[in-house]
Structure formats: C-alpha cells, structure tokens
C-alpha positions as MATLAB code, in Angstrom:
seq = 'XXXXXXXXXXXXXXXXXXXXXXXXXXXXXXXXXXXXXXXXXXXXXXXXXXXXXXXXXXXXXXXXXXXXXXXXXXXXXXXXXXXXXXXXXXXXXXXXXXXXXXXXXXXXXXXXXXXXXXXXXXXXXXXXXXXXXXXXXXXXXXXXXXXXXXXXXXXXXXXXXXXXXXXXXXXXXXXXXXXXXXXXXXXXXXXXXXXXXXXXXXXXXXXXXXXXXXXXXXXXXXXXXXXXXXXXXXXXXXXXXXXXXXXXXXXXXXXXXXXXXXXXXXXXXXXXXXXXXXXXXXXXXXXXXXXXXXXXXXXXXX';
ca = [
     -28.928   56.175   38.682;
     -29.619   56.082   34.934;
     -30.998   53.306   32.726;
     -30.932   53.245   28.947;
     -30.971   50.824   26.037;
     -27.689   50.474   24.163;
     -25.526   47.924   22.347;
     -22.240   46.323   23.316;
     -20.202   43.847   21.265;
     -22.972   44.271   18.731;
     -25.590   42.964   21.180;
     -28.675   44.712   22.594;
     -28.014   45.713   26.203;
     -29.281   47.755   29.097;
     -26.776   50.251   30.525;
     -26.930   50.936   34.249;
     -24.901   53.969   35.343;
     -24.380   56.692   37.915;
     -21.923   59.583   38.043;
     -18.948   57.286   38.659;
     -19.515   53.901   37.015;
     -21.371   52.216   34.160;
     -22.092   48.626   33.177;
     -23.864   46.909   30.285;
     -26.134   43.887   30.714;
     -26.965   41.651   27.737;
     -30.602   41.264   26.769;
     -30.642   38.325   24.338;
     -28.624   35.838   26.403;
     -27.330   35.419   29.927;
     -27.701   36.627   32.582;
     -24.436   38.315   31.643;
     -22.786   41.631   32.489;
     -20.649   42.426   29.444;
     -18.859   45.564   30.575;
     -17.807   47.478   33.661;
     -16.061   50.829   33.457;
     -15.483   54.056   35.248;
     -17.326   56.897   33.526;
     -15.347   57.808   30.381;
     -12.979   54.885   31.038;
     -12.355   51.602   29.173;
     -14.128   48.320   29.840;
     -12.247   46.338   32.501;
     -13.952   43.087   31.560;
     -12.538   40.668   29.010;
     -14.220   40.655   25.597;
     -14.380   37.076   24.296;
     -17.397   36.821   21.964;
     -15.978   33.796   20.118;
     -14.807   31.732   23.113;
     -16.990   28.632   23.567;
     -17.231   25.566   25.796;
     -18.870   22.303   24.761;
     -21.845   20.988   26.714;
     -21.815   17.258   25.868;
     -24.880   16.198   23.925;
     -26.331   19.723   23.952;
     -24.171   22.223   22.085;
     -21.923   25.196   22.670;
     -21.893   27.725   25.499;
     -20.534   31.093   24.398;
     -18.771   32.859   27.265;
     -18.592   36.381   25.733;
     -16.400   37.585   28.615;
     -17.681   39.761   31.438;
     -19.525   38.409   34.478;
     -21.717   35.332   34.742;
     -23.441   33.084   37.284;
     -22.880   29.323   37.374;
     -23.639   26.692   39.991;
     -20.836   24.506   41.339;
     -19.443   21.856   41.234;
     -18.189   22.145   37.676;
     -19.572   19.306   35.544;
     -19.541   19.930   31.799;
     -22.972   18.421   31.040;
     -24.628   20.685   33.609;
     -22.324   23.673   34.059;
     -21.872   24.415   30.353;
     -25.566   24.491   29.416;
     -26.046   27.188   26.743;
     -27.616   30.432   27.976;
     -28.525   31.832   24.563;
     -32.167   32.688   25.244;
     -33.381   36.258   25.935;
     -33.523   37.277   29.583;
     -36.110   39.379   31.376;
     -34.794   42.718   32.648;
     -36.905   44.794   34.989;
     -36.127   47.882   37.083;
     -35.873   47.550   40.853;
     -34.878   50.035   43.531;
     -31.442   51.430   42.585;
     -30.908   48.913   39.797;
     -32.235   46.051   37.705;
     -33.246   42.404   38.074;
     -32.086   40.076   35.303;
     -33.856   36.710   35.062;
     -32.856   33.763   32.906;
     -35.397   31.334   31.427;
     -35.615   28.116   33.432;
     -32.774   25.638   32.917;
     -34.987   22.662   32.145;
     -32.112   20.214   32.489;
     -31.525   21.280   36.107;
     -34.780   22.890   37.246;
     -32.799   25.955   38.303;
     -33.497   29.557   37.327;
     -30.664   32.090   37.590;
     -31.153   35.736   38.502;
     -28.827   38.699   38.941;
     -30.001   41.649   41.002;
     -27.617   44.482   40.129;
     -27.784   47.703   42.132;
     -25.831   50.933   42.468;
     -26.297   51.793   46.146;
     -24.999   55.360   45.883;
     -23.123   57.676   43.509;
     -19.734   56.070   44.127;
     -18.048   53.455   41.901;
     -19.761   50.642   43.801;
     -21.916   47.804   42.481;
     -23.809   45.185   44.497;
     -24.561   41.953   42.633;
     -26.904   39.413   44.214;
     -26.602   36.016   42.516;
     -29.778   34.000   42.951;
     -30.351   30.305   42.229;
     -34.006   29.341   42.455;
     -35.065   25.685   42.370;
     -38.212   25.327   40.274;
     -37.781   21.582   39.817;
     -39.333   18.705   41.743;
     -36.174   17.458   43.480;
     -33.781   19.115   45.938;
     -30.664   20.511   44.237;
     -27.351   20.454   46.100;
     -24.940   22.995   44.661;
     -23.311   26.369   45.317;
     -23.753   29.737   43.590;
     -20.614   30.543   41.632;
     -19.898   34.133   40.570;
     -17.294   34.491   37.808;
     -15.768   37.747   36.566;
     -13.573   37.664   33.442;
     -11.163   40.587   33.383;
      -9.071   41.793   30.476;
      -5.468   40.515   30.478;
      -2.397   42.589   31.205;
      -2.990   43.310   34.882;
      -2.204   41.663   38.201;
      -4.553   39.752   40.494;
      -4.184   40.335   44.230;
      -5.187   37.311   46.316;
      -4.926   38.070   50.057;
      -4.153   35.126   52.326;
      -4.936   34.569   56.027;
      -2.321   36.068   58.298;
      -3.751   35.538   61.802;
      -3.090   32.294   63.695;
      -6.003   29.861   63.713;
      -5.517   28.872   67.364;
      -4.238   30.720   70.469;
      -0.875   28.952   70.428;
      -0.223   29.300   66.718;
       0.265   25.562   66.306;
      -2.516   24.767   63.816;
      -2.436   25.525   60.065;
      -3.973   28.838   59.045;
      -3.792   28.596   55.229;
      -4.820   26.112   52.563;
      -4.537   26.105   48.799;
      -6.241   24.150   46.014;
      -4.508   23.653   42.671;
      -6.094   22.529   39.428;
      -4.242   19.842   37.437;
      -3.109   22.234   34.679;
      -1.484   24.651   37.172;
       2.319   24.694   37.060;
       3.766   25.485   40.492;
       6.796   26.900   38.695;
       4.761   29.289   36.565;
       6.518   32.659   36.243;
       3.058   34.260   36.290;
       2.494   33.399   39.964;
       4.266   35.119   42.850;
       3.852   33.180   46.085;
       3.796   35.338   49.202;
       3.023   34.788   52.866;
       0.168   37.278   53.132;
      -0.801   37.405   49.446;
      -0.453   35.594   46.131;
      -0.142   37.562   42.890;
      -1.084   36.354   39.409;
       0.286   38.288   36.469;
      -2.239   38.029   33.625;
       0.241   37.860   30.756;
      -0.045   34.210   29.739;
       0.513   33.479   26.054;
      -0.399   29.797   26.247;
      -1.810   27.293   28.699;
      -3.812   28.136   31.800;
      -3.609   28.102   35.573;
      -6.068   28.039   38.438;
      -5.826   28.147   42.197;
      -8.304   28.455   45.038;
      -8.353   29.171   48.749;
     -10.712   30.085   51.587;
     -11.604   33.775   51.293;
     -11.041   34.529   54.946;
     -10.029   38.141   54.320;
     -13.182   38.841   52.334;
     -11.731   40.419   49.180;
      -9.691   39.967   46.026;
      -8.431   42.577   43.615;
      -7.199   43.156   40.086;
      -4.997   46.088   39.101;
      -4.990   47.119   35.454;
      -3.312   50.350   34.333;
      -3.596   51.879   37.839;
      -7.290   51.027   38.138;
      -8.081   48.711   41.038;
     -11.113   46.430   40.773;
     -12.112   44.977   44.130;
     -14.443   42.031   44.528;
     -15.782   41.333   48.000;
     -17.833   38.414   49.341;
     -18.699   37.308   52.844;
     -16.861   34.225   54.133;
     -18.575   31.923   56.630;
     -16.002   29.895   58.610;
     -18.716   27.441   59.671;
     -19.952   26.699   56.136;
     -18.824   24.023   53.689;
     -17.312   25.278   50.444;
     -16.700   23.142   47.371;
     -13.420   22.733   45.469;
     -11.445   21.850   48.602;
     -12.831   24.807   50.569;
     -12.064   27.295   47.787;
     -14.563   30.086   48.310;
     -12.161   32.309   46.333;
     -10.646   31.220   43.021;
      -8.453   32.688   40.297;
      -8.147   31.355   36.747;
      -6.020   32.761   33.936;
      -5.331   32.002   30.296;
      -4.153   34.088   27.333;
      -7.542   35.813   26.902;
      -8.582   36.736   30.434;
      -8.113   36.490   34.154;
     -11.060   35.333   36.256;
     -11.806   36.284   39.836;
     -14.400   33.865   41.180;
     -16.279   33.445   44.444;
     -18.415   30.577   45.670;
     -21.236   30.662   48.137;
     -21.492   27.767   50.604;
     -22.682   24.408   49.313;
     -26.429   24.359   49.875;
     -29.336   21.999   49.295;
     -31.998   24.133   47.600;
     -35.433   22.649   48.169;
     -38.074   22.917   45.439;
     -39.726   26.315   45.548;
     -36.840   27.961   47.433;
     -33.782   29.978   46.456;
     -30.281   30.817   47.664;
     -28.518   34.173   47.225;
     -24.796   34.948   47.077;
     -23.770   38.614   47.267;
     -20.703   40.291   45.827;
     -19.779   43.948   46.217;
     -17.588   45.499   43.527;
     -15.608   48.715   43.777;
     -13.390   50.643   41.366;
     -10.550   52.903   42.485;
      -8.566   55.074   40.054;
      -4.947   56.273   40.176;
      -3.663   53.349   42.228;
       0.081   52.853   41.663;
       0.881   49.216   42.408;
       3.866   46.918   42.720;
       3.242   43.233   43.433;
       4.727   43.229   46.915;
       3.138   42.102   50.166;
       3.434   45.524   51.771;
       1.337   46.917   48.927;
      -1.534   44.586   49.851;
      -1.575   45.776   53.448;
      -1.506   49.362   52.204;
      -4.448   48.776   49.840;
      -6.471   47.127   52.585;
      -5.829   49.995   54.961;
      -6.312   52.767   52.394;
      -9.640   51.496   51.050;
     -11.007   49.685   54.121;
     -11.096   46.296   52.412;
     -10.774   43.866   55.284;
     -13.839   41.818   56.214;
     -15.467   42.992   59.426;
];
C-alpha cells in the first residue's frame, strides 16, 4: 500500500494505492472519495465539480462526484448540509481514516475508514456515523457512489422463494416520483434489473432490498462491484430499499443503506461496503449474464 499527496479536480488530495487500484480522497472538504481507477486506467467515478444542491436557509452543497456518506432519510435541510470544511486524514492499518468536522446542526460526525486489504483491486469502506450531540439520533448510514455515465447498472433481484410453498412474495420495488416506468433506460428482468446510464434529460430512481448482497456497474468492459451485507431482520428506510440506483444525465449512483438505527449520544454506527474492480468483462444486459458474473467472481452473499 502506498500513500502520497496529490491533486485531483484541482483539489488537494491523498492518493491511496496498491499494485492494482488507486483512489483519491479530498482534503479540504468531505469526507469524499473523488476518484477510483485501476492502475493506469481512467477514473470510474463521475466528475461533477459544479453540481450543487440547496440546503434551505444554509447554502449550497457541492457534490463533486465520487463517493460520499449521508444519513437517511433524505430531508433537504439536514441531508444537504454543506461539507466544505477541511477533513482530518490519518493513516491506519492498510489505509486511512477520514474524519469530518462535527455537523453542528445534527450533532453527527462522519468518518470514512478506507482500506486496501491486499494487493488485489479491492477496497473496504467503513462508513461511520458518530453521535456527539445530546439527543439520540434515529437515522441510517447512506453510502452513495456516483459513477460516470455511459455504462450499465446491474441490479440483482431475489430469485429464491420466500416460503417453502412459494406462495408468498419474494420481491419488492420502490419507485421515486420522477421515475417513468416506461423509461427506455430501464430493462425489467425477473432475476435482475438493468439501468442504462445514457439519460440526456430528467432522472430516475428505484430501490429494493439487497438480498443478494451486491450491485454492479459495467463501463467499457470494466466491472465495478459494490457489496454490502443485508440483514433480513433489520428495518431499512425508503420502503425497505437497502439498495438504490439513481441516474441523470451526469452520473449513475449506486447506493446502499445500513439499517435504521437510533444512535445514542457518545455512540456510533458503522456500515461497510466492499468494492471490487474486474477488467476485460464483456457484458450484454441479459439475465444469464448476471448469473455468469455472480458465478465467475463469487459475488453472491454467503
């Protein structure tokens, strides 16, 4: 593992790399991972330095693209708080710990612990919400990855029956109000849904329980896999949508939620994602291809 100071999108960053993968973490705002790439490859993350959201009564949140940590549910006055203050970055075993200044409006401090566990193209990201306020905070860690457009999202769906007789429903789907069911960018399948990230206007978003433990995005024969543990006994926000996919003309987002949790003062909750990159992956958006990917790369949740 190598650490060095660098710049990305004109911003001071720390680069974390091994022989297979490299990522850049912003220093003057965040916590935010601005880039992810295979060694000598292009950045797979969207680059959106001018895209902003309005936090009512506070100001603008600049998204930048890349990967960020929010806490759900989404409420503009709380979710869109600007994160434009410098973060603390310190080395830890196999990686770095990135710590945001306290969100005084919420009493929550956000941290990302980013590690490279070996020399493969694998990243572990622990998303930490710590309650430093005086009241309990009920929310869920929300990990959002903005990927560059032009590829295809792979959203595996449950395929096993939910009861011995196969009489109970085994799938559910949440749709946001701006999602057109007739969108040509969505392919609805039985074992997987595909989202083609080629929108030129508008947006779409859908969510579902992440029973199969992974989602993917294929861009120019590079497969980005995002994995998160699903707890069938837990309560997930957004109509049980532990996995979510959003797309507009500038990016496609793969998002995971941790369970809704009441964080007591002085305590924290952690939500882990594992990322993997695989090169030279020919892909056609067909359901058989999803089964092949899962088998080839061992993606199914144990």
